[in-house]
C-alpha positions, 0 to 999 in steps of 0.5 A: 685635140691633144695640146702641149701640156708643158706649154699650157702649164707655162702660160697658165702660171705666167698669167697667174703670177702676173696678177690675172689669177686662175679664172682664165685657165679653162678658156686658155686651154680651149683657145689652145685646143682650137689652134688659132694663130692668135687669140685674146682673153678678157679680164676685169678687176677692181681696186677699191672703186677703180675698174681695170679692164684688160685684154691679154694677147696670145699668138702661136709660133710660126715654127712650132706648136708653141703659144706665147703670151705677148702682152696685154692692154689695160683700161682704167676707169675711175669714178668721177672721171670721164676719161679712160686711161689706156696703156699697152704692155709687152710681156717677156722673160725679164722686166715684167710687172704685175697687174697691180703694179701696172694699175698703180702706175696708171693711178699716178704712182711709181714702182721700184724694181730691179731690172735688166738693162736693155740693148738694141740688136738687129737692123732695120725692121728687125731691130729690137731690144734685148735684155742683158745680164746687167741689172739696176734698181730704179723707180718707174712711173708714167709720164702723162704729158708725153706719149710714144708712136703707139699712144702709150705714155712714156716711162720715167726712170728715177733714182731715189734712196727711199730706204734712207729717206723713210728713216726720218719719219716717225713711223711706228712700223719702222721699229720692228724689222719684220714690219719695216720690211713689209712696209717697204715691200708694199711701198715699192710695189706702188701701193697706198700702204697702211701705217701708224704715224706718231705725231705730237705723242699720239698714234695716228692710223693712216696710209702713205705712198712713195713719191719719188718724183718729189723725193718724199712720201705722201701721208693720209689720215683715216679719212683719206685727208692729206696729213702734213708730216715733215721729215727730220731736217738738217736743223734738227739733226744739227741740234741733236749733234750739238746736244750730244757734244755737250754731254759727258760720255757714258761711263762703264757701270751704268753712269748717267749722261749728264749735260754740262751746265754754264760752260762758256766754251760750249755757248754759241758766239762765246770767246774761248779763253786760252792761256797766255804763255807769256804770263805765269799761270794764275795758280802759280801767281797766287802761290807766290803771293801766299809765300810773300805774306808768310815771309812778311808775317815771320819778319813782323814776329821777329821785330816784336820779340826784339822790342820786348827783349830791349824793354826787359833789359 
């Protein structure tokens, strides 16, 4: 039976770009040719040692021969854990996540996305959410303590400036713009991302992940052990600012910046000496004292000359 190839190509690309690959192309075509009203396609993937089983749901329009990719169910099985985590997702024109991003969220991490705001349209049983043209950027994660009426974990929305926060960590990849953009892009997808941290003057290969729930990044060494790496705090920033204010500005021509030494006004808790306007300046007083000494010395010379003249007569 002839099928709508344009519809098939659209669905095929939709499945591919949502992260399910191209292995479902042939069976998808067969299902459409069979003209079933609804059908599902199974999919399996592994991320490290974690196994992800997916069931993709398709349905035929009641008004035409068009088929739609409605959504998919995920089941995550992790070694050493008896419980299987399940979550169902709707697929639409906007606000879609890839399979890897959905897995990362089930694995307790968060994903950063630019999303369309939703509004409620319709009434009664026909009420539904519709995407608007207005967008926003936010971190999304699953709340494993709360589920909705369908048994899905509810989604948490978090606003955290990760691009500003990451600059406070001694990460080597941040030194090169291209490496920095790749690092951020991977973290925003919720991935555990490889990086090189500089600690105590040494380069340490490891991984990191964004943790917007606690507004921080989590770091791990090559053995996947937690790596304690604190950002530059306010105290260090204040010391840096104080150090900069205690230096002579750099001059044109490559003059070096030299730190001032033993300046009482720059020392903490030291009183700043202000000139007393009611008294003459010290340099002025010294000048007057020198002038008076010169006058006394001249008068002494005159007196000695007179005495010598009287003796001679």
